[in-house]
C-alpha positions in Angstrom: 29.6 -15.9 24.1 28.0 -13.3 21.8 26.3 -10.1 23.1 22.8 -11.5 22.6 23.5 -14.6 24.6 25.2 -12.6 27.3 22.0 -10.4 27.5 19.9 -13.5 27.9 22.0 -14.8 30.8 21.9 -11.5 32.7 18.1 -11.3 32.2 17.9 -14.8 33.7 20.1 -13.6 36.6 17.7 -10.6 37.1 14.5 -12.7 37.1 15.9 -15.8 38.9 18.6 -14.6 41.3 18.4 -17.5 43.7 18.3 -20.1 41.0 21.3 -18.6 39.3 23.1 -18.3 42.6 22.6 -22.1 43.1 23.8 -22.8 39.5 26.9 -20.7 39.9 27.8 -22.4 43.2 27.2 -25.8 41.6 29.4 -24.9 38.7 32.2 -23.8 41.0 32.1 -27.0 43.0 31.9 -29.1 39.8 34.8 -27.1 38.3 36.9 -27.9 41.3 35.9 -31.6 41.4 36.4 -32.1 37.6 39.8 -30.5 37.6 40.8 -32.5 40.7 39.6 -35.8 39.2 40.6 -35.1 35.7 37.1 -34.9 34.1 37.1 -32.8 31.0 33.4 -31.7 30.6 30.5 -30.6 32.8 27.6 -33.0 33.3 24.7 -32.8 30.9 22.1 -32.3 33.6 22.9 -28.6 34.0 19.9 -26.4 32.7 19.9 -24.9 29.2 20.0 -21.2 29.7 18.0 -20.7 26.5 14.8 -21.5 28.4 15.0 -18.0 29.8 15.3 -16.5 26.4 12.3 -18.4 25.1 10.1 -17.4 28.1 11.0 -13.8 28.2 11.8 -13.0 24.6 9.0 -14.7 22.9 6.7 -12.0 21.6 3.0 -12.2 22.6 0.7 -12.2 19.7 -1.5 -9.1 19.8 -5.2 -9.8 19.2 -7.5 -7.0 18.1 -11.2 -6.8 17.8 -13.4 -4.8 15.4 -17.1 -5.0 15.0 -19.7 -3.7 12.5 -23.0 -4.4 10.8 -21.2 -5.1 7.5 -24.5 -4.7 5.6 -24.0 -4.3 1.8 -20.3 -5.2 2.3 -18.0 -2.9 0.3 -14.3 -2.0 -0.1 -14.6 0.5 2.7 -15.4 -2.3 5.2 -12.5 -4.3 3.8 -10.1 -1.4 4.1 -11.2 -0.8 7.7 -10.5 -4.5 8.6 -7.2 -4.3 6.7 -6.1 -1.4 8.9 -7.3 -3.1 12.0 -5.3 -6.2 11.2 -2.2 -4.0 10.8 -2.6 -3.0 14.5 -2.1 -6.5 15.7 -1.3 -10.1 14.7 -4.8 -11.6 14.8 -8.0 -10.0 13.9 -11.3 -11.0 15.5 -14.4 -9.5 13.9 -17.8 -9.1 15.5 -20.9 -9.1 13.3 -23.7 -7.2 14.9 -27.0 -9.1 15.2 -30.1 -8.3 13.1 -32.0 -7.3 16.2 -29.3 -4.8 17.3 -29.1 -3.3 13.8 -32.9 -2.9 13.7 -32.9 -1.2 17.2 -30.0 1.2 16.3 -30.1 1.8 12.6 -33.1 0.2 10.9 -33.6 -3.1 9.1 -30.5 -4.7 7.5 -30.5 -5.6 3.8 -28.5 -8.8 4.2 -29.2 -11.7 6.5 -26.8 -12.6 9.3 -25.6 -15.7 7.4 -24.9 -13.6 4.3 -23.0 -11.0 6.3 -21.0 -13.8 8.1 -20.1 -15.3 4.7 -18.8 -11.9 3.5 -16.8 -11.1 6.6 -15.3 -14.6 6.8 -14.3 -14.4 3.2 -12.0 -11.4 3.7 -8.3 -12.1 3.7 -7.4 -10.2 6.8 -10.0 -11.8 9.1 -8.9 -14.6 11.5 -12.0 -15.2 13.6 -15.6 -14.1 13.5 -18.0 -13.6 16.4 -21.7 -13.8 15.3 -24.5 -11.8 16.9 -22.2 -9.2 18.5 -23.8 -6.3 20.4 -23.9 -2.9 18.7 -22.6 -1.3 21.9 -19.4 -2.3 23.7 -21.0 -3.0 27.1 -19.0 -3.8 30.2 -20.1 -7.4 30.2 -19.2 -7.9 26.5 -15.9 -6.0 26.9 -14.9 -8.4 29.8 -15.9 -11.3 27.6 -13.6 -10.0 24.8 -10.7 -9.5 27.2 -11.1 -12.8 29.1 -12.6 -15.3 26.7 -11.2 -14.1 23.4 -7.9 -12.6 24.8 -8.5 -9.3 23.0 -5.8 -6.6 23.6 -7.4 -3.7 21.8 -10.8 -2.7 20.4 -10.7 -0.9 17.1 -13.1 1.5 15.3 -13.0 4.2 12.6 -12.6 7.9 13.2 -16.3 8.5 12.3 -18.5 8.6 15.4 -20.7 5.6 16.3 -23.5 6.9 18.5 -26.3 5.1 20.2 -30.0 6.3 19.9 -29.5 8.3 23.1 -26.5 10.1 21.6 -23.8 8.4 23.7 -20.6 6.8 22.3 -20.9 3.1 21.6 -17.2 2.7 22.4 -17.0 4.9 25.5 -16.1 2.0 27.9 -13.3 0.7 25.7 -11.8 4.2 25.5 -12.1 4.6 29.3 -10.3 1.2 29.8 -7.4 2.4 27.6 -7.9 -0.5 25.2 -9.2 1.5 22.3 -7.5 2.3 19.0 -8.7 4.3 16.1 -8.3 3.9 12.3 -9.0 6.1 9.4 -12.3 5.9 7.6 -12.2 5.0 3.9 -13.7 8.0 2.0 -16.2 7.8 -0.8 -18.3 4.9 0.2 -20.7 3.6 2.9 -23.7 1.3 3.1 -25.8 4.5 3.2 -24.2 5.7 0.0 -24.8 2.4 -1.8 -28.5 2.3 -0.7 -28.7 5.8 -2.1 -27.2 4.7 -5.5 -29.8 1.9 -5.7 -32.7 4.2 -4.8 -31.7 6.9 -7.3 -31.2 4.2 -10.0 -34.5 2.4 -9.4 -37.2 4.9 -8.8 -39.8 3.3 -11.1 -38.7 -0.3 -11.1 -41.3 -3.1 -11.0 -39.9 -6.4 -9.9 -39.9 -9.5 -12.2 -38.9 -12.3 -9.8 -39.0 -15.1 -12.4 -35.8 -17.0 -13.4 -35.0 -17.5 -17.1 -32.4 -19.3 -19.1 -29.3 -17.1 -19.8 -27.3 -17.5 -23.0 -24.2 -17.7 -20.8 -25.3 -20.1 -18.2 -28.1 -22.0 -16.6 -30.3 -20.3 -14.0 -30.2 -16.5 -13.9 -32.4 -13.6 -12.9 -34.0 -11.5 -15.6 -34.2 -7.9 -14.5 -33.4 -6.0 -17.6 -35.6 -7.7 -20.2 -37.3 -5.0 -22.3 -40.5 -7.1 -22.3 -40.7 -7.1 -18.6 -43.1 -4.7 -16.7 -40.4 -2.2 -15.8 -36.7 -1.4 -15.9 -34.2 0.5 -13.9 -33.9 4.2 -14.6 -30.5 5.9 -15.2 -29.5 7.3 -11.8 -27.7 10.5 -11.1 -25.7 9.2 -8.1 -22.0 9.9 -8.4 -19.3 7.9 -6.6 -16.9 10.0 -4.5 -14.3 7.3 -4.4 -10.8 8.6 -5.1 -8.7 5.6 -6.1 -5.0 5.5 -5.8 -2.4 3.0 -6.9 -1.3 2.6 -3.3 -4.7 1.3 -2.3 -4.7 -1.3 -5.0 -1.2 -2.4 -3.8 -2.5 -2.7 -0.2 -5.3 -5.0 -1.3 -3.2 -7.1 -3.7 -1.4 -10.3 -2.7 1.6 -9.1 -4.8 2.5 -12.6 -6.0 2.0 -14.3 -9.3 1.4 -18.0 -10.0 4.3 -20.5 -9.7 5.8 -22.0 -12.9 3.7 -25.2 -12.7 0.6 -23.7 -11.1 -2.8 -24.6 -12.3 -4.4 -21.2 -13.1 -8.2 -21.0 -12.9 -10.0 -18.1 -14.5 -13.5 -16.8 -13.8 -15.0 -13.5 -15.0 -17.9 -11.3 -14.4 -19.1 -7.8 -13.2 -19.0 -8.6 -9.5 -21.2 -5.6 -8.9 -22.4 -5.0 -5.3 -20.2 -7.7 -4.0 -22.3 -10.3 -2.1 -22.2 -13.7 -0.5 -22.9 -15.4 -3.8 -19.7 -14.0 -5.2 -17.7 -15.2 -2.2 -19.1 -18.7 -2.5 -18.5 -19.1 -6.3 -14.9 -17.7 -5.9 -14.3 -20.2 -3.1 -15.5 -23.1 -5.4 -13.4 -21.8 -8.3 -10.3 -21.5 -6.2 -10.6 -25.2 -5.1 -10.1 -26.3 -8.7 -6.5 -25.0 -9.0 -3.5 -23.4 -7.4 -4.1 -19.8 -8.5 -7.4 -18.0 -9.0 -7.4 -15.1 -11.6 -10.6 -13.1 -11.7 -11.6 -11.0 -14.8 -13.7 -7.9 -13.9 -15.6 -6.3 -16.7 -15.2 -2.6 -17.5 -18.0 -0.2 -16.7 -19.0 0.3 -20.3 -19.2 -3.5 -20.8 -21.5 -4.0 -17.9 -23.7 -1.1 -19.1 -23.9 -2.5 -22.6 -24.9 -5.9 -21.3 -27.2 -5.0 -18.5 -28.5 -1.5 -19.1 -27.3 2.0 -18.3 -28.2 1.8 -14.7 -25.4 -0.7 -14.1 -22.9 -1.1 -12.7 -23.8 0.3 -9.3 -20.1 0.2 -8.3 -17.5 1.5 -10.7 -14.6 -0.7 -12.0 -12.0 0.2 -9.3 -14.6 -0.2 -6.5 -15.5 -3.6 -7.8 -11.8 -4.6 -8.2 -11.0 -3.7 -4.6 -14.0 -5.8 -3.3 -12.8 -8.8 -5.3 -9.1 -8.4 -4.3 -10.1 -8.3 -0.7 -11.6 -11.9 -1.0 -9.3 -14.5 0.5 -9.9 -16.9 -2.3 -8.6 -14.5 -5.0 -5.0 -14.3 -6.1 -5.2 -11.6 -8.8 -7.6 -9.7 -11.0 -7.7 -8.4 -14.5 -9.1 -4.8 -14.2 -11.3 -4.3 -17.2 -11.3 -7.8 -18.6 -12.6 -8.5 -22.1 -16.1 -9.9 -22.5 -14.8 -12.8 -24.6 -12.2 -15.2 -23.3 -9.8 -15.2 -26.2 -6.9 -17.5 -27.0 -4.6 -14.5 -26.4 -5.9 -14.1 -22.8 -5.5 -17.8 -22.1 -1.9 -17.8 -23.4 -0.9 -14.5 -21.7 -2.0 -15.7 -18.2 -1.3 -19.4 -18.8 -4.9 -20.3 -17.9 -5.5 -24.0 -17.3 -9.3 -23.9 -16.7 -12.1 -21.3 -17.4 -15.1 -21.6 -15.1 -18.5 -20.0 -14.9 -21.3 -20.3 -12.3 -24.8 -21.6 -12.9 -26.4 -18.4 -11.5 -25.8 -15.0 -13.1 -27.6 -12.0 -14.3 -29.6 -12.2 -17.5 -30.5 -9.5 -20.1 -32.3 -9.4 -23.4 -29.3 -7.3 -24.5 -27.3 -10.6 -24.6 -29.5 -12.0 -27.3 -27.7 -12.5 -30.5 -24.2 -12.0 -29.0 -21.5 -14.6 -29.6 -20.6 -17.1 -26.9 -17.9 -15.5 -24.8 -16.6 -18.9 -23.8 -16.4 -20.4 -27.3 -12.6 -20.6 -27.3 -12.0 -22.3 -24.0 -14.9 -24.7 -24.8 -13.2 -25.6 -28.1 -9.9 -26.1 -26.2 -11.6 -28.4 -23.7 -10.8 -26.2 -20.7 -14.2 -24.8 -19.8 -16.3 -26.0 -17.0 -19.7 -24.9 -15.5 -19.7 -25.1 -11.7 -22.7 -25.1 -9.5 -23.3 -21.8 -7.8 -23.6 -22.5 -4.0 -26.1 -19.5 -3.7 -28.7 -18.1 -6.0 -28.0 -14.5 -4.9 -27.4 -11.9 -7.6 -26.8 -8.1 -7.6 -30.3 -7.6 -8.8 -31.9 -9.7 -6.1 -30.1 -7.7 -3.4 -31.2 -4.4 -5.1 -34.8 -5.7 -5.1 -34.8 -6.1 -1.4 -34.2 -2.3 -1.1 -36.6 -1.4 -3.9 -39.3 -3.5 -2.3 -38.9 -1.7 1.0 -37.9 1.7 -0.5 -40.0 3.7 2.0 -38.2 2.2 5.0 -34.7 2.6 3.4 -35.4 6.2 2.3 -36.3 7.1 5.8 -33.3 5.3 7.2 -31.0 7.0 4.6 -32.4 10.4 5.3 -31.3 10.1 8.9 -27.9 8.6 8.1 -27.2 11.1 5.3 -27.7 13.9 7.8 -25.1 12.4 10.2 -22.7 11.8 7.3 -23.0 15.4 6.2 -22.2 16.5 9.8 -19.2 14.2 9.8 -17.8 15.7 6.6 -18.5 19.2 7.8 -16.5 18.6 11.0 -14.0 16.3 9.5 -10.3 16.7 10.4 -7.3 14.9 9.0 -6.5 11.6 10.6 -3.1 10.0 10.1 -3.2 6.5 8.7 -4.3 4.6 5.6 
């Protein structure tokens, strides 16, 4: 018997002394009787000692819980959930209700359904609880522990305070069931709202849909003939990208030798529920989904200097975090060439029926001419008609409310950075 098996037996002796005593006595009597009567083997009814190993050595799966508003979902949210998942085996995410957000932070930009779609679409999320409370109350904490079998409640190192100044996670900390992760620097929902507000000071909204040269239905925000356009904003991203972060978000696997590779490209600016749904639809058409993400200068040339709102690496991380995406091309070309198709062994090129439109596209060549001629291009119905511009309009239309909300949040963020200390983690 090897050392591991011996250890299992002694653990069984320790936990079941009377049972093992009976087994040993039985074995002694049977040993005497079998030798006396000439029987060469023990009966098969004796218990298998491996049951003790299974019961006492089977590791319990650790379930962790993290909540948030997840409004204007960004790679900082995704990285927080990635870190939370690393602290356990299963990640349950609570999405705070609209009412709770309004009471504690001001009106959300995205609806509950849109936020649920975004959170559910992240590769690290196992379960989602809709309409979670903003504060971890005693009642909700007991519900997490008893109904959802949560072992630990997770939050970032940035403070989460209620309107009265108290800690929203005080009870979880007191219960000894709280763990902390490191905040992702350089981005927040407040920061993104600030980017939009600084880029769109004089915008006048054109809500009409027009036919795009690239696709069917799309939103015309940048048409020079419209009543207004976005102004070049002065907001600068403080994101400091590293190769390690990209590796953490990546699947790290390529397509198999006979895999059907599906390709879809775009700006994927201000990653939203429409992006999640179209990526899901595209992934269902093959075995491996490759996403081309346009470079910043390409987006600016096509849609105006105020775009993109998020830079190339920020957009790449948001797309990589989506569970339906297998890999991305960072800085993909505008035109899908034969070389691109051959290099990545692409079987099908797809594009959604809903996308941004711009007068700057007029006169440009069809970027999908090659795959169309090869018979490997397909238009797929966009499940949602949301675009980056339509999300930005929600903020512009209520700019006074969001400016007031941002002023308060920016003050708390400045205080956080002023008092910031190093937190170990990634």
